[in-house]
N, C-alpha and C positions, 0 to 999 in steps of 0.2 A: 526496531523490530527484533525479534528473537530468531536465533538460528534454526532454520528448517521448520518453523511452525510448531505448534503444540502437538499435533498428531502426525507430523512429518509428511503426510501425503493424503490424497483423497479429497472428497468434497468437504468444504468448510474446515479446512485444516489450518487456516491462517487467522488474520485479524478480522473478526466478524462484526465489529462495532460499526455503527453508522457515524457519519461525520457531517455536521451542519455548520452554518455560520460562514465566516469569511476571514480573510487575512492571509498570513503566510504560515504554511506548515512545513517544517524541515523534517523529512522522513528519512531516517538513517536505516538502510538495509544492511543486514548482517549475515553474510554467507548466502546460502541458496534456499529456495522454497519459501521466500517471504511472500506468502499469498495475501492478497487483499480481497476478502470475501464480503465485507460490509457495503452498505449502500452509501456512497459518498457523493451521489448525484446532486445533492442540495448544497454542497460546499461551493462557495463563489470566489475563492481566492487562488493563491499560487501554492502548488505543491512542489517543493524542491526535493528531489530524490537524490540522496547522497550515499555513495558507497563507503562503507566503513573501512574496508581494506584496500579498495581501489583495484581489485582484481575481478573475482568471479561472483560478486554479490549480485543477487537478482531480486527484482520486484516483479511479482506475478499478479496479473489481474485475473481473478477467479470468480467473476460475476457478470451479469448482463445489465447492470444499472447504468454504467457509463460515467463520464466526467464532463458532461455537457456544459456545466457552469464554472469549471475550474480550468486552470492552465497547469500543465505539468512540465517541469524542466528537469 
């Protein structure tokens, strides 16, 4: 992920792409405001959220689609 999102704040300020399929996704968050705006509800695998710095990195869910088919660690 990119630091603070492309627009930094507000609606749709983060990663707006959809995610489908399955498997393992290693999502590295970098700093704050790493918003997930896209529809990832069709993804059926494991999402490993990893902090780049190990301190105040954030993954923010910024949608109403949910992750019903995925596991998040």
